[in-house]
C-alpha positions as a Python dict, from the first residue, in 0.01 Angstrom:
ca = {
    (1, 'X'): (0, 0, 0),
    (2, 'X'): (360, 115, -52),
    (3, 'X'): (464, 443, -215),
    (4, 'X'): (511, 302, -566),
    (5, 'X'): (171, 132, -561),
    (6, 'X'): (9, 455, -441),
    (7, 'X'): (177, 645, -725),
    (8, 'X'): (60, 385, -977),
    (9, 'X'): (-297, 407, -851),
    (10, 'X'): (-286, 788, -858),
    (11, 'X'): (-147, 823, -1209),
    (12, 'X'): (-381, 554, -1343),
    (13, 'X'): (-678, 750, -1207),
    (14, 'X'): (-551, 1078, -1348),
    (15, 'X'): (-479, 926, -1691),
    (16, 'X'): (-825, 774, -1714),
    (17, 'X'): (-989, 1097, -1599),
    (18, 'X'): (-794, 1276, -1875),
    (19, 'X'): (-920, 1027, -2140),
    (20, 'X'): (-568, 910, -2223),
    (21, 'X'): (-565, 586, -2424),
    (22, 'X'): (-352, 277, -2371),
    (23, 'X'): (-366, 303, -1993),
    (24, 'X'): (-416, -70, -1926),
    (25, 'X'): (-89, -171, -2095),
    (26, 'X'): (94, 126, -1942),
    (27, 'X'): (-15, 33, -1588),
    (28, 'X'): (93, -327, -1646),
    (29, 'X'): (439, -204, -1747),
    (30, 'X'): (456, 23, -1444),
    (31, 'X'): (368, -260, -1208),
    (32, 'X'): (627, -486, -1371),
    (33, 'X'): (898, -223, -1319),
    (34, 'X'): (864, -170, -943),
    (35, 'X'): (1169, -384, -870),
    (36, 'X'): (1387, -137, -1061),
    (37, 'X'): (1351, 218, -929),
    (38, 'X'): (1519, 384, -1228),
    (39, 'X'): (1301, 202, -1482),
    (40, 'X'): (995, 282, -1273),
    (41, 'X'): (1075, 655, -1267),
    (42, 'X'): (1137, 663, -1643),
    (43, 'X'): (805, 493, -1711),
    (44, 'X'): (629, 712, -1458),
    (45, 'X'): (746, 1023, -1645),
    (46, 'X'): (590, 889, -1965),
    (47, 'X'): (259, 906, -1782),
    (48, 'X'): (342, 1256, -1659),
    (49, 'X'): (416, 1363, -2017),
    (50, 'X'): (83, 1222, -2131),
    (51, 'X'): (-95, 1416, -1855),
    (52, 'X'): (80, 1742, -1946),
    (53, 'X'): (-31, 1709, -2309),
    (54, 'X'): (-383, 1591, -2224),
    (55, 'X'): (-420, 1877, -1979),
    (56, 'X'): (-342, 2121, -2259),
    (57, 'X'): (-602, 1999, -2505),
    (58, 'X'): (-416, 1719, -2687),
    (59, 'X'): (-555, 1372, -2739),
    (60, 'X'): (-300, 1117, -2620),
    (61, 'X'): (-259, 741, -2650),
    (62, 'X'): (22, 563, -2469),
    (63, 'X'): (206, 297, -2666),
    (64, 'X'): (534, 105, -2683),
    (65, 'X'): (735, 291, -2946),
    (66, 'X'): (724, 581, -2989),
    (67, 'X'): (589, 636, -2641),
    (68, 'X'): (293, 858, -2730),
    (69, 'X'): (58, 902, -3024),
    (70, 'X'): (-76, 1256, -3004),
    (71, 'X'): (-369, 1424, -3181),
    (72, 'X'): (-455, 1791, -3201),
    (73, 'X'): (-731, 1945, -3413),
    (74, 'X'): (-723, 1651, -3655),
    (75, 'X'): (-343, 1642, -3684),
    (76, 'X'): (-127, 1359, -3552),
    (77, 'X'): (232, 1335, -3434),
    (78, 'X'): (434, 1090, -3232),
    (79, 'X'): (635, 1171, -2922),
    (80, 'X'): (920, 994, -2747),
    (81, 'X'): (983, 1077, -2379),
    (82, 'X'): (1328, 1097, -2225),
    (83, 'X'): (1362, 1139, -1850),
    (84, 'X'): (1682, 1291, -1710),
    (85, 'X'): (1656, 1159, -1357),
    (86, 'X'): (1814, 1306, -1046),
    (87, 'X'): (2134, 1124, -950),
    (88, 'X'): (2326, 1122, -624),
    (89, 'X'): (2587, 1353, -778),
    (90, 'X'): (2310, 1600, -861),
    (91, 'X'): (2216, 1614, -494),
    (92, 'X'): (2578, 1676, -396),
    (93, 'X'): (2612, 1947, -662),
    (94, 'X'): (2288, 2104, -544),
    (95, 'X'): (2411, 2130, -186),
    (96, 'X'): (2746, 2269, -301),
    (97, 'X'): (2580, 2537, -514),
    (98, 'X'): (2357, 2638, -226),
    (99, 'X'): (2658, 2664, 5),
    (100, 'X'): (2846, 2877, -250),
    (101, 'X'): (2551, 3104, -317),
    (102, 'X'): (2577, 3466, -216),
    (103, 'X'): (2300, 3682, -67),
    (104, 'X'): (2132, 3717, -406),
    (105, 'X'): (2125, 3345, -481),
    (106, 'X'): (2340, 3087, -648),
    (107, 'X'): (2675, 3198, -781),
    (108, 'X'): (2684, 2921, -1041),
    (109, 'X'): (2403, 2858, -1287),
    (110, 'X'): (2227, 2523, -1264),
    (111, 'X'): (2271, 2277, -1547),
    (112, 'X'): (2635, 2357, -1629),
    (113, 'X'): (2794, 2068, -1443),
    (114, 'X'): (2928, 1802, -1678),
    (115, 'X'): (2869, 1436, -1602),
    (116, 'X'): (3163, 1212, -1687),
    (117, 'X'): (3317, 1493, -1889),
    (118, 'X'): (3007, 1528, -2109),
    (119, 'X'): (2835, 1865, -2090),
    (120, 'X'): (2455, 1869, -2036),
    (121, 'X'): (2382, 2001, -2386),
    (122, 'X'): (2589, 1717, -2532),
    (123, 'X'): (2394, 1463, -2326),
    (124, 'X'): (2071, 1606, -2466),
    (125, 'X'): (2212, 1615, -2820),
    (126, 'X'): (2309, 1248, -2794),
    (127, 'X'): (1955, 1160, -2687),
    (128, 'X'): (1810, 1356, -2980),
    (129, 'X'): (2049, 1185, -3221),
    (130, 'X'): (1977, 835, -3095),
    (131, 'X'): (1600, 862, -3072),
    (132, 'X'): (1563, 1041, -3406),
    (133, 'X'): (1772, 779, -3585),
    (134, 'X'): (1546, 508, -3438),
    (135, 'X'): (1227, 675, -3564),
    (136, 'X'): (1086, 543, -3893),
    (137, 'X'): (730, 677, -3918),
    (138, 'X'): (620, 917, -4193),
    (139, 'X'): (457, 1147, -3939),
    (140, 'X'): (587, 1449, -3744),
    (141, 'X'): (805, 1345, -3451),
    (142, 'X'): (865, 1528, -3123),
    (143, 'X'): (1104, 1437, -2841),
    (144, 'X'): (999, 1537, -2492),
    (145, 'X'): (1290, 1597, -2253),
    (146, 'X'): (1175, 1582, -1892),
    (147, 'X'): (1416, 1655, -1609),
    (148, 'X'): (1372, 1582, -1239),
    (149, 'X'): (1708, 1738, -1148),
    (150, 'X'): (1798, 2106, -1113),
    (151, 'X'): (2161, 2023, -1195),
    (152, 'X'): (2105, 1807, -1500),
    (153, 'X'): (1970, 2014, -1791),
    (154, 'X'): (1784, 2341, -1836),
    (155, 'X'): (1620, 2508, -2132),
    (156, 'X'): (1938, 2675, -2263),
    (157, 'X'): (2114, 2339, -2296),
    (158, 'X'): (1812, 2183, -2469),
    (159, 'X'): (1797, 2467, -2720),
    (160, 'X'): (2172, 2435, -2787),
    (161, 'X'): (2131, 2061, -2849),
    (162, 'X'): (1839, 2124, -3084),
    (163, 'X'): (2046, 2382, -3272),
    (164, 'X'): (2320, 2122, -3326),
    (165, 'X'): (2062, 1893, -3484),
    (166, 'X'): (1958, 2180, -3712),
    (167, 'X'): (2322, 2231, -3809),
    (168, 'X'): (2360, 1862, -3896),
    (169, 'X'): (2046, 1870, -4113),
    (170, 'X'): (2170, 2181, -4294),
    (171, 'X'): (2498, 1997, -4356),
    (172, 'X'): (2320, 1711, -4529),
    (173, 'X'): (2216, 1464, -4255),
    (174, 'X'): (1871, 1387, -4393),
    (175, 'X'): (1804, 1116, -4132),
    (176, 'X'): (1795, 1378, -3857),
    (177, 'X'): (1538, 1580, -4052),
    (178, 'X'): (1281, 1336, -3912),
    (179, 'X'): (1285, 1537, -3588),
    (180, 'X'): (1009, 1799, -3597),
    (181, 'X'): (1055, 1959, -3256),
    (182, 'X'): (1164, 1927, -2894),
    (183, 'X'): (964, 1987, -2577),
    (184, 'X'): (1149, 2051, -2252),
    (185, 'X'): (987, 2026, -1912),
    (186, 'X'): (1212, 2146, -1631),
    (187, 'X'): (1182, 2082, -1258),
    (188, 'X'): (1173, 2453, -1173),
    (189, 'X'): (958, 2744, -1280),
    (190, 'X'): (1147, 2995, -1497),
    (191, 'X'): (1043, 3327, -1344),
    (192, 'X'): (1200, 3534, -1622),
    (193, 'X'): (997, 3358, -1891),
    (194, 'X'): (706, 3274, -1661),
    (195, 'X'): (690, 2910, -1760),
    (196, 'X'): (823, 2562, -1689),
    (197, 'X'): (770, 2400, -2030),
    (198, 'X'): (941, 2505, -2353),
    (199, 'X'): (896, 2404, -2718),
    (200, 'X'): (1157, 2434, -2993),
    (201, 'X'): (1078, 2371, -3359),
    (202, 'X'): (1350, 2227, -3580),
    (203, 'X'): (1442, 2442, -3879),
    (204, 'X'): (1400, 2199, -4172),
    (205, 'X'): (1199, 1892, -4069),
    (206, 'X'): (1101, 1633, -4327),
    (207, 'X'): (756, 1619, -4170),
    (208, 'X'): (686, 1961, -4020),
    (209, 'X'): (427, 2016, -3754),
    (210, 'X'): (127, 2218, -3874),
    (211, 'X'): (137, 2571, -3737),
    (212, 'X'): (-175, 2509, -3529),
    (213, 'X'): (-1, 2217, -3355),
    (214, 'X'): (328, 2402, -3308),
    (215, 'X'): (142, 2699, -3164),
    (216, 'X'): (-41, 2472, -2920),
    (217, 'X'): (290, 2315, -2809),
    (218, 'X'): (428, 2665, -2755),
    (219, 'X'): (141, 2730, -2516),
    (220, 'X'): (174, 2408, -2318),
    (221, 'X'): (185, 2463, -1943),
    (222, 'X'): (230, 2202, -1675),
}
């Protein structure tokens, strides 16, 4: 059994043990994607997102679009998962930052390196814009940003991107008010805030998350 098949078997077992729904179709999609490593990793992170939520008391069903139907204490919302994968340039940047680091650590903060002239927060904002404009359900909607690269995005960039969505809504873009919140899962533990997962509510959503759900998302831990 090769590495991808082992990972498929492992995540299938974990999803079933966590009572996540829609696993049969999800596993079929995973197996069909093994010829394309990028597509496989993106799909694999959808399963990881489902496990994170299920492990924190949410009921989760995997689906085609949006990616996840989520229940908590009788309340439902939908979630779309976006994976910022590690690229070869990220590995080069990582080595360069380590080489430039002084005795107290890195001299340049991770997540500030633009890709193709587009800053990380702008990349996240563009994802939020695109996925929110595609959403057409009359139910709260959350986008989960999951990064497997230390040099791609971090929580500060995600919060900045979310704030730009808030600004657009305040300036009259009612379509973007469909976004109810953003979850960010980073690849590294934030020692200062003692967490790896962050939740940001939008300021004026058309379909707001109930406080009990928002509070639970605030407490999500990997």
